C-alpha positions as CSV (number, residue, x, y, z in Angstrom):
1,M,-64.3,-91.0,81.0
2,S,-64.9,-89.0,84.7
3,G,-68.1,-87.3,84.8
4,I,-66.1,-83.9,84.9
5,S,-65.7,-84.3,81.6
6,D,-69.3,-85.9,80.2
7,V,-70.5,-82.6,81.7
8,R,-68.3,-80.0,80.3
9,L,-68.8,-82.3,77.0
10,T,-72.2,-81.8,77.1
11,L,-72.0,-77.9,77.8
12,Y,-70.1,-77.1,75.0
13,A,-71.7,-78.9,72.6
14,G,-75.0,-77.5,73.3
15,E,-72.8,-73.8,72.8
16,L,-72.2,-75.5,69.1
17,V,-75.4,-76.0,68.7
18,R,-77.2,-72.7,69.5
19,E,-74.2,-70.4,67.6
20,H,-75.3,-72.8,64.5
21,D,-78.8,-72.2,65.1
22,A,-78.4,-68.8,65.6
23,G,-76.1,-68.7,62.2
24,L,-73.2,-66.7,64.1
25,R,-71.3,-65.9,61.1
26,I,-69.5,-62.9,62.5
27,N,-66.2,-61.4,60.5
28,A,-66.4,-64.8,58.9
29,P,-66.8,-65.4,54.9
30,E,-70.5,-66.8,53.9
31,G,-71.2,-70.3,53.2
32,L,-68.5,-71.8,55.7
33,G,-70.2,-74.9,57.5
34,L,-70.1,-75.2,60.9
35,W,-66.6,-77.0,60.9
36,G,-65.2,-74.2,58.3
37,L,-66.6,-72.0,60.8
38,F,-63.9,-73.5,63.2
39,Q,-61.0,-73.4,61.2
40,H,-61.5,-69.8,60.0
41,R,-62.4,-69.1,63.9
42,R,-59.2,-71.6,65.3
43,A,-56.4,-69.7,62.2
44,S,-57.6,-65.8,63.0
45,R,-56.9,-66.6,66.5
46,R,-53.8,-68.2,66.0
47,A,-52.4,-65.7,63.6
48,L,-53.3,-62.7,66.6
49,L,-51.5,-63.8,68.9
50,K,-48.1,-63.8,66.1
51,L,-48.7,-60.3,65.4
52,T,-46.1,-57.5,67.0
53,D,-47.4,-54.6,68.9
54,E,-46.5,-52.3,66.0
55,Q,-49.3,-54.1,63.9
56,L,-51.7,-54.9,66.7
57,K,-51.4,-51.1,66.8
58,D,-51.8,-50.4,63.1
59,I,-55.7,-52.8,63.7
60,G,-56.2,-51.3,67.3
61,L,-55.7,-53.6,69.2
62,S,-53.5,-53.7,72.7
63,S,-51.6,-56.9,72.9
64,E,-53.8,-58.3,76.3
65,Q,-56.7,-57.9,74.1
66,A,-55.1,-59.4,71.5
67,R,-54.0,-62.3,73.8
68,H,-57.7,-62.3,75.4
69,E,-58.8,-63.1,71.9
70,G,-56.6,-65.6,70.6
71,L,-56.6,-67.7,73.6
72,K,-60.4,-68.2,72.9
73,P,-61.6,-71.5,72.5
74,F,-62.6,-72.0,68.1
75,W,-66.5,-72.9,70.0
76,R,-66.3,-69.5,71.2
77,E,-68.1,-66.6,69.6
């Protein structure tokens, strides 16, 4: 691996530990482990990207807001 990749992995690992230790489970089903939370985030963000403008309007989001949230990596809150 290059030095940059090592640094990124180290930084991301630190984020994961902080999120896990803080118990951040916003809008996720109870009882999920860390990998379950990641799968939930990934699936819900992918679904958000597939919504039509009418559906986004129903939930009170603009297409820009949905795109911003949907493109976030699964490990980010």
